[in-house]
C-alpha positions as CSV (number, residue, x, y, z in Angstrom):
1,M,7.9,-4.4,34.6
2,N,7.3,-4.5,30.8
3,R,6.6,-1.2,29.1
4,V,3.2,-0.9,27.5
5,A,2.7,1.1,24.3
6,R,-0.2,3.5,24.5
7,L,-2.1,6.0,22.3
8,Y,-2.9,9.2,24.2
9,V,-5.6,11.7,23.5
10,T,-3.9,15.1,23.9
11,Q,-6.5,17.5,22.7
12,G,-10.3,17.5,22.3
13,L,-13.2,16.4,24.5
14,H,-11.4,13.3,25.6
15,A,-8.0,14.9,26.4
16,G,-6.1,12.9,29.0
17,A,-7.6,9.6,28.0
18,S,-5.4,6.8,26.6
19,I,-5.6,3.2,25.4
20,A,-3.0,0.4,25.6
21,L,-1.9,-1.1,22.3
22,L,-1.2,-4.8,21.9
23,S,1.2,-6.1,19.2
24,D,-0.5,-6.8,15.8
25,R,-4.0,-6.1,17.2
26,E,-5.9,-3.5,15.2
27,V,-7.9,-0.8,17.1
28,V,-10.7,1.1,15.4
29,I,-10.9,4.9,16.2
30,G,-14.1,6.7,15.6
31,G,-17.5,7.8,16.9
32,D,-19.0,4.3,16.7
33,G,-19.8,3.0,20.2
34,E,-18.2,-0.3,19.2
35,A,-14.9,1.3,18.2
36,G,-11.8,0.5,20.3
37,L,-11.2,4.2,20.9
38,V,-14.4,6.2,20.9
39,L,-14.1,9.9,20.1
40,V,-17.2,12.2,19.9
41,D,-15.3,15.3,18.8
42,A,-16.5,17.4,15.8
43,G,-15.3,16.0,12.5
44,V,-14.9,12.4,13.8
45,K,-16.6,9.8,11.6
46,R,-18.1,6.5,12.9
47,R,-15.1,4.5,11.8
48,H,-12.5,7.1,11.0
49,A,-9.1,5.2,11.2
50,T,-7.4,2.2,12.6
51,V,-4.1,1.7,14.4
52,R,-2.0,-1.4,14.9
53,L,1.2,-1.8,16.9
54,Q,4.1,-3.3,14.8
55,G,7.2,-3.7,16.9
56,D,8.0,-0.3,18.3
57,E,6.1,1.5,15.6
58,L,2.5,2.3,14.9
59,V,0.7,1.5,11.6
60,L,-2.0,4.1,11.0
61,R,-4.7,3.3,8.3
62,T,-7.3,5.9,7.3
63,M,-10.9,4.8,6.7
64,S,-12.2,8.3,6.1
65,D,-10.8,11.7,4.9
66,S,-9.3,14.4,7.1
67,V,-6.7,12.5,9.1
68,V,-3.9,15.0,9.5
69,V,-0.3,13.8,10.2
70,F,2.2,16.5,10.9
71,G,0.2,19.1,9.0
72,H,-0.4,16.8,6.0
73,T,-4.0,15.5,5.3
74,L,-4.3,11.9,4.3
75,G,-7.2,10.7,2.2
76,A,-9.3,7.6,2.9
77,G,-7.6,4.2,2.3
78,R,-4.0,5.4,3.1
79,K,-1.6,3.6,5.3
80,T,1.5,5.1,7.0
81,L,4.0,4.2,9.7
82,L,4.6,6.4,12.8
83,Q,7.5,6.3,15.3
84,H,7.5,6.8,19.0
85,G,6.5,10.4,19.8
86,A,4.5,10.9,16.6
87,S,1.1,12.7,16.7
88,F,-1.8,13.0,14.4
89,R,-5.3,14.6,14.3
90,I,-8.7,13.2,13.7
91,G,-11.3,15.9,13.5
92,E,-10.9,18.1,16.5
93,A,-9.1,15.4,18.5
94,A,-5.3,15.1,18.7
95,L,-3.5,11.8,19.5
96,L,0.0,10.9,20.5
97,F,1.8,7.6,20.2
98,G,4.2,6.3,22.7
99,N,5.9,2.9,22.5
100,G,6.1,2.5,26.3
101,A,8.9,5.0,27.0
102,L,8.4,8.5,28.2
103,V,7.7,10.8,25.2
104,T,10.0,13.9,25.2
105,D,10.1,16.9,22.9
106,R,13.1,15.4,21.2
107,D,11.2,12.1,20.5
108,A,8.4,14.2,18.9
109,Q,10.9,16.1,16.8
110,R,12.6,12.9,15.6
111,A,9.2,11.3,14.8
112,E,8.1,14.3,12.7
113,L,11.4,14.6,10.8
114,A,11.4,10.8,10.1
115,W,7.8,10.9,8.7
116,L,8.4,14.1,6.7
117,F,11.6,12.6,5.2
118,R,9.6,9.7,3.8
119,H,6.4,11.4,2.7
120,A,7.1,15.2,2.3
121,P,10.8,15.8,1.5
122,L,10.3,19.5,0.8
123,A,8.7,20.0,4.2
124,W,11.5,18.0,5.8
125,L,14.1,20.2,4.1
126,R,12.3,23.4,5.4
127,R,12.3,22.1,8.9
128,R,15.9,21.1,8.8
129,C,16.9,24.5,7.3
130,A,14.9,26.4,10.0
131,G,17.4,25.1,12.6
132,V,20.5,25.8,10.6
133,P,22.6,28.9,11.8
134,R,22.6,31.9,9.5
135,Y,26.2,31.6,8.4
136,V,25.6,28.0,7.3
137,R,22.6,29.2,5.2
138,L,24.7,31.8,3.5
139,M,27.2,29.0,2.6
140,L,24.3,26.9,1.2
141,I,23.4,29.9,-1.0
142,F,27.0,30.6,-2.1
143,V,28.1,27.0,-2.8
144,P,25.4,26.3,-5.5
145,L,26.4,29.6,-7.2
146,A,30.0,28.5,-7.2
147,L,29.1,25.1,-8.5
148,A,27.0,26.7,-11.2
149,S,29.9,28.9,-12.3
150,L,32.1,25.8,-12.4
151,F,29.5,24.0,-14.5
152,V,29.4,26.9,-17.0
153,M,33.2,26.8,-17.2
154,S,33.1,23.1,-17.9
155,L,30.7,23.7,-20.8
156,L,33.2,26.0,-22.3
157,T,36.0,23.5,-21.9
158,P,36.3,20.5,-24.4
159,P,35.2,17.4,-22.6
160,A,37.8,14.8,-21.9
161,P,37.1,11.2,-23.1
162,V,34.9,9.4,-20.6
163,A,36.0,5.9,-19.7
164,Q,33.3,3.2,-19.7
165,S,31.8,2.7,-16.3
166,S,31.5,-0.7,-14.8
167,L,28.4,0.2,-12.8
168,L,26.2,-2.2,-14.7
169,E,28.6,-5.0,-13.8
170,K,27.8,-4.7,-10.1
171,P,25.3,-7.3,-8.6
172,A,22.8,-4.6,-7.8
173,F,22.3,-3.9,-11.5
174,R,22.2,-7.5,-12.8
175,N,18.6,-7.1,-13.9
176,V,19.2,-3.9,-15.9
177,R,19.8,-4.1,-19.7
178,V,20.9,-1.4,-22.1
179,R,20.0,-1.3,-25.8
180,D,19.8,1.3,-28.6
181,D,16.3,2.3,-29.9
182,K,16.5,1.7,-33.7
183,T,14.0,4.4,-34.4
184,T,15.3,7.3,-32.3
185,G,18.9,6.1,-31.7
186,M,18.3,6.8,-28.0
187,R,20.1,4.6,-25.4
188,L,17.5,2.7,-23.4
189,Y,18.0,1.4,-19.8
190,E,15.4,-1.2,-18.9
191,G,14.8,-3.6,-16.1
192,Y,14.7,-3.5,-12.3
193,V,16.7,-2.3,-9.3
194,Q,16.0,-2.9,-5.6
195,T,16.0,0.6,-4.1
196,P,15.4,4.2,-5.1
197,A,19.1,5.0,-4.3
198,E,20.2,2.4,-7.0
199,L,17.8,4.0,-9.5
200,G,19.4,7.4,-8.7
201,A,22.9,6.0,-9.3
202,L,21.8,4.5,-12.6
203,T,20.3,7.7,-13.7
204,L,23.5,9.6,-13.0
205,E,25.4,6.9,-14.9
206,A,23.2,7.3,-17.9
207,R,23.8,11.0,-18.0
208,A,27.5,10.6,-17.5
209,Q,27.8,8.4,-20.6
210,G,26.6,11.4,-22.7
211,G,24.1,11.4,-25.6
212,A,20.4,10.9,-25.4
213,A,19.3,8.3,-22.9
214,S,16.0,7.1,-21.3
215,V,15.8,5.2,-18.0
216,R,12.8,2.9,-17.8
217,V,13.8,0.9,-14.7
218,A,11.3,-0.1,-12.0
219,V,12.2,0.0,-8.3
220,I,11.2,-3.3,-6.6
221,D,10.9,-1.8,-3.1
222,N,8.4,0.8,-4.5
223,M,6.5,-1.9,-6.3
224,Q,6.2,-4.0,-3.2
225,E,4.8,-1.1,-1.2
226,Q,2.2,-0.4,-3.9
227,L,1.2,-4.0,-4.1
228,S,0.9,-4.2,-0.3
229,D,-1.6,-1.3,-0.4
230,F,-3.5,-2.9,-3.3
231,L,-3.8,-6.3,-1.6
232,D,-5.1,-4.7,1.6
233,L,-8.3,-3.9,-0.4
234,Y,-9.0,-7.6,-0.8
235,Y,-7.3,-9.4,2.1
236,R,-6.5,-8.8,5.7
237,G,-2.9,-10.0,6.5
238,A,-1.8,-11.4,3.1
239,Q,1.9,-12.1,2.9
240,L,3.8,-10.6,0.0
241,N,7.3,-11.6,-1.1
242,A,9.5,-10.7,-4.1
243,A,10.5,-13.5,-6.4
244,D,12.2,-13.0,-9.7
245,A,12.6,-9.5,-10.9
246,G,9.2,-8.0,-11.5
247,T,7.4,-11.0,-10.0
248,F,5.8,-11.3,-6.5
249,N,4.4,-14.2,-4.6
250,V,1.3,-13.8,-2.4
251,T,0.4,-16.2,0.5
252,P,-3.3,-15.5,1.1
253,P,-4.6,-15.4,4.7
254,E,-7.3,-17.6,6.2
255,R,-10.5,-17.3,4.2
256,T,-12.2,-15.5,7.0
257,A,-9.8,-12.6,6.2
258,Y,-11.0,-12.3,2.6
259,L,-12.7,-8.9,2.3
260,Q,-14.6,-9.1,-1.1
261,A,-16.2,-11.6,-3.3
262,E,-13.4,-10.9,-5.9
263,S,-10.9,-12.0,-3.3
264,W,-11.3,-15.6,-4.5
265,D,-10.7,-14.5,-8.2
266,Y,-6.9,-14.7,-8.0
267,A,-6.4,-14.3,-11.8
268,R,-8.6,-11.2,-11.9
269,I,-6.7,-9.6,-8.9
270,A,-3.4,-10.4,-10.7
271,R,-4.6,-8.6,-13.8
272,L,-5.8,-5.6,-11.9
273,A,-2.4,-5.4,-10.1
274,Q,-0.5,-5.5,-13.4
275,S,-2.7,-2.6,-14.7
276,Q,-2.0,-0.5,-11.5
277,V,1.6,-1.3,-10.7
278,E,4.0,-0.3,-13.4
279,G,6.7,-2.8,-14.2
280,L,4.8,-5.8,-12.6
281,K,5.4,-8.9,-14.6
282,A,3.3,-11.4,-12.6
283,L,1.5,-11.8,-9.3
284,R,1.3,-15.4,-8.1
285,F,-0.9,-16.7,-5.3
286,A,0.5,-19.7,-3.4
287,G,-1.5,-22.8,-4.1
288,H,-3.5,-21.2,-6.9
289,E,-1.0,-21.0,-9.7
290,N,-2.7,-23.2,-12.2
291,E,-6.4,-23.0,-11.4
292,T,-8.8,-23.0,-14.3
293,G,-12.5,-23.0,-14.7
294,P,-15.2,-21.2,-12.7
295,V,-14.1,-19.1,-9.7
296,R,-15.4,-20.8,-6.5
297,V,-16.8,-18.2,-4.0
298,P,-18.7,-19.0,-0.8
299,M,-22.2,-17.6,-0.8
300,E,-21.7,-16.1,2.6
301,A,-19.2,-13.7,1.0
302,L,-22.1,-12.1,-0.8
303,G,-24.5,-12.4,2.1
304,L,-26.5,-15.0,0.3
305,N,-28.0,-18.4,1.2
306,L,-29.4,-21.2,-1.0
307,V,-33.0,-22.1,-0.3
308,S,-34.8,-24.9,-2.0
309,S,-38.3,-26.5,-2.0
310,P,-39.5,-29.7,-3.8
311,H,-40.3,-27.5,-6.8
312,A,-37.7,-24.7,-7.0
313,A,-34.5,-23.3,-5.7
314,W,-33.4,-19.7,-5.1
315,L,-30.9,-17.5,-3.4
316,A,-31.9,-15.2,-0.5
317,D,-30.1,-12.3,1.1
318,R,-30.1,-11.2,4.7
319,Q,-33.3,-9.1,4.1
320,G,-35.1,-12.1,2.7
321,V,-35.1,-10.9,-0.9
322,R,-35.3,-13.9,-3.3
323,Y,-33.1,-14.2,-6.4
324,F,-34.1,-16.8,-9.1
325,A,-32.2,-17.8,-12.2
326,G,-31.9,-14.8,-14.5
327,A,-31.8,-12.2,-11.7
328,R,-28.8,-10.0,-11.0
329,V,-26.8,-10.0,-7.8
330,A,-23.8,-7.8,-6.9
331,I,-21.3,-9.5,-9.1
332,G,-23.3,-10.5,-12.1
333,R,-26.4,-12.4,-13.5
334,I,-27.5,-15.7,-12.1
335,Q,-27.4,-18.3,-14.9
336,R,-28.3,-21.4,-12.9
337,I,-29.2,-22.5,-9.4
338,G,-28.5,-26.1,-8.4
339,T,-29.0,-28.0,-5.2
340,C,-25.6,-27.1,-3.8
341,N,-24.4,-24.1,-5.8
342,A,-25.3,-21.3,-8.2
343,T,-23.6,-20.2,-11.4
344,V,-23.1,-16.4,-11.9
345,I,-21.9,-14.8,-15.1
346,R,-20.0,-11.5,-14.7
347,D,-20.4,-8.7,-17.2
348,D,-16.9,-9.4,-18.5
349,G,-17.9,-13.1,-19.2
350,S,-16.1,-14.7,-16.3
351,V,-17.9,-17.4,-14.4
352,Y,-18.3,-17.5,-10.6
353,D,-19.5,-20.7,-8.9
354,L,-21.3,-19.7,-5.7
355,V,-21.1,-22.7,-3.3
356,T,-22.8,-23.3,0.0
357,R,-19.6,-24.9,1.4
358,I,-16.1,-24.8,0.0
359,D,-14.3,-27.1,2.5
360,E,-12.7,-29.8,0.5
361,G,-13.8,-33.4,1.1
362,K,-17.3,-32.3,2.4
363,S,-20.6,-32.4,0.7
364,C,-23.2,-29.6,0.9
């Protein structure tokens, strides 16, 4: 029989309840009666968080404040990955994730240490040190003192000539360049590496070469994680892939998974991403690389419909409020209303073309 991943309620008014998790299916947790997992405990908001099974791990996304993972509070809009045996709190309720196997104390400890290692290194170090025997802790205190003494002695000894390192000749550092700043004379390292470990090795290399040096190198893995969180604000399920160093390609999802009116403004999203992700050269959307002119946005994305009579045309929202040319809507001021579309000018001067139907080859 196949094992079924489950999310268990271990504390609170619903203690003992559980829900099965299906792969890549998002479940809303909150006090809303339409939530996938309804909790009415104190501190639980209507739509507090979502969970999604991804392989043997759980993707937790916060939609409100006060989601606590291993003693660390996550703010709204955060996303984190949990392993088998991980637990978290929402208000007064506590939940436990199991990937289908029996959850043991050892599983819970592994899940906590893995999460702390990625998100709270100091807390991870404290937990690891708590289980270290006393004599080992004494050694950990003595060894740094001994190393410090050796360091002082090395300062008093004339340094031996340092041979030039071939680190930058390795494939991992092919996108790193070194130059001398003409103003300060400082040695500058610029470019990209793939992982934080490679950045650490490069920093050590820069220090070992002696003299003043500045490392201005971006980590591609970190950039991809930041971009993924950024794109989640505009799309549900967009695919992100690294291209050339500092450049990423985005494959947008189906248009039903676009979350905002700005989701259709690919150039605007690319500019916003460059302002928020340091080192990003370009963000390209597949199929939309060379688009020019007004941004085409379906009216339903703004909750608007186009209504016309023999003498006039206007836009109407779900409450029946009418908007004529010259009126303001959520994204800007209406310049013109035609028989099939409406032109809106944003405050920054960009032009949005609100259309009643954006399917190619069809008339409105």
